[in-house]
N, C-alpha and C positions, 0 to 999 in steps of 0.2 A: 412419523417418529424417527428417527436416524437407527439405522444397525449398524453394529460392529462390522458385522460381514460387506456390507455397502463399498468399505474404503477397498482401496488397488492400492497396496503394496507394489513398492516400483525394486524393480531388480537393477545389480551394480551397471549393466547396460542402462538402459531408463534414464538412472540417475546421472549417467554419463552424459549423456541429449540433454537432460534436464538443466546441468552446471553450463552446459555451450548457451542454451537459452536464457540461463541467468546472466552470463556472464556479458551477452549481448545487452539485456535490459541495462546493465550496473553498466555501462562502458559510457550507452548511450547518452541514463541521466547524469553521470557525471560533467561529460559535454554539455548537455543543456545546461545544467548548473550552472558551469561560465558561461553561456554563454547567453541569460534570461540578465535585461539589463533595462532601467526604465526606455522607454521607447518606443518597446516594441510590444506588438499587436501578440496575441494567445492565437491568434492564424500563425504569425510565425515561425512561434516556438514547432504547433503543429507541421509542417513543411516540413522545417530540418529533421525532425524526427521521421517523416516517412522517406526523407532523401536518405538518412545514414541507416534506417534498414533495409533498403535498400540496398546500399552499400553493403551491407551484411550476407545478403542471400537470408534477410529471417522473411517473414510474415508476421502484419502485424496482429496482437491479439485484440483489440477493442474493436477494431474496424466492421461496421453492421452486426453490431454485436446485440443482439435483439434491440437492431436496428441504432445501437449508436450509430454520428456522422461523424465519425476521428476515429486516428491514431491514437490517439492522446486526451486522459480530462484532464484540466485545466480549469483550479475551483481558485480564485482570487478571494483574499481577505472572510469572509463569513460564508465566503460556499465552503460546503464541507469535503464535498464529492462528489465527481462524476458533472464537472463544467464540461461548457462545450468549448472549446476553441472556435476565436472568430473573429478574421480580421479588420474587426469592427473594433476590438476588446485592448486599447489601449494599457498598459505596463504604467504606473508608477510611481515616482519615491515612495518607500514607505509602506507599498504592500508587502503583502507576503505573498506566494503560491503555489497553491496545493498540486504536483507535478505527477501521476498516476500513469504508470508506462507497464505494457506487455508485447512479449513477441512468441512467435510461433517457430518452432527450427524443429522438423523434424517429423511432427507430431505431438509434441512434448510443448509445455507449455513455462517460459518465466515471467513473472507479475513484482512489481516495484514501486515505491512510491518519496519520493522526500517531497519535504515543501523548503521552500527557499525563501531567500529577503532578497525583493527588489532593492536594489539600491543599499540607501540608508533607513533603518528602520528603528523603531520607539526598542524602546528595552522592555516595555509589556510582552511585543512580539515576539525579542529574541527568544525571555525566558517562554515562552510559552513552545518555540520551535525546542529548545533545549530537553523542555522536559518532556512535550510528547516523544523526542525519539528517544531517551532515558527511557519511558513508557516502554516500545517496543523493545527495545533491548531488556530489559526484566523478561517482556515476556518471552525471547528468545532462550533465556539463559536458566525457562519451568522445563525445560524441553528435554527429555529426554525417553529411551524406552522404557513403559512402566509407571510414567507419569500422567495426570488425566489433563483434557482439554480444560477444565474447573481451573487447572493450577496455573495456566496461562491468563487466563481474563484476571485472575486475581492480581497475579504482581502486574498487569500492565494498568488495572485499575486502581490497587495498593497505591501505586506511584505518585500518579497523575491526582487524584484525588485529592492525597497530600498536602500535594500545592494548590488545590483549591480549584481547581477545572473540574470541566463536566465529562464525563464519556460518554461518550455516543450510546446509544442501545439498538439504535432500525439497522445500522449497518455493522456485519460483522465479518473477522477473516475465514477461510476457506478453505479446503481440500485442492487441491494442482494437481493436474500430470496432462491428460491425455485431452483434459477438459480446462477450460478456465475458473469454471467453477466445481469442484466435487465435495463430494464427502469426508470430512465432515463439517460443521461449520464449528468457529472458533473465536467464542466473542470476549472480546474486550473489557468483559467483567465476569464476573463467575467466584465459588466456592471453590478452596485448595479440595482437593481427594475428591471432588464429585465430576462425573462429561465422562463420554467415553477413554478408554485407554489407550493411549499411544503405544506405538510398535515401531521398529526397528524396519524404514522404508515406506515410513507415509512421507507427504508432502505436503506440506501445510502452507500458507499465507497466512501471513498475522500482522493484524495493521491497525493499530488504532486512531484513531479519528477524535481529538481533543481538544475540546472549546473552551475557550475563555470566561466563558460565562455557565449558564446551564447547558444539560443533556440536550435539548429540548430543539429538534432539527423539525424543518419542512423541505416537500418538495414543489417548485417554481414549475411554471404552466408552462414551462417545456418540455414536462416530463421525467427533464434527467436529472437535473443542477439541484441538488439539497441543500441547503440553508439554513443555520444556528435559525432559531425563533425569535432570538430579540438584537440578532444581527453581532454580536461581538464574534470577535478571528474565532477560525479552528487551522487548526494543525492537522497533519495527516503523514505518517510514515509505516515503508510497509518492505518487509519482505520474504521470499519465498526461502523458507527452508525445510530439509533432511530430518527423517527423525533416526538419530543414528544409537545403539546401546548406551553409550555415555554421554548425549548431549544432544547436541542442533549442530549444522553443517548450513550454514547457511549457504545457499546457489546463487543470491543476488549482492552478495558483496561486493564494495569494488574490490579490486589490485592493493593493495598497501593499505586496505583502509582498517 
């Protein structure tokens, strides 16, 4: 059972370090989003991410985390999350690619995700990406000291489900800071006014995973890659967020976005 006392509130100095980590994650995700084109392999993208981390003096958050073999999760089309990059996986025009990425700077983590169209994608895929991004923003808008975790999930699911989509239940957002995953869990569903109360200084990752069809998912034989059971498209967006007295400070928002 979750206990609020398990949540670590961050000091001003710790938040400053998390801003640095968040800025690196945001910058690299912007670079990758501009780089991804048909004909690339997901292995190419992992290599670029490794090089960019090294340039910035940051450490990968995902590499060897519970045995994950890459610095970035790359999930294609009906893959929901935790896709493993491969030099054999070639991206095609019309694919959509979930790009989930994190780093560590001075022992503090940043974590963010975007879903990127590869070349020209269908209107159906464009709408799914847009609504999932909007669902994340709805969740962020529910964040402020005194609100509750359920307020975030309710805001996310209301927007996505109103569009006719399935909101994944098996994977949720999380606290973040000195560890990639801390308390509290941050589901993408819930009831307003329920769950742990948000406090200024909390840092959480909100990450809706939204399916074109049903919410049902399953994990492939590699032990990592989660896919939609109906094999319809899925999109994923994520930001690392600090709770303030008046709202949310998004630590992984790209400059100028």
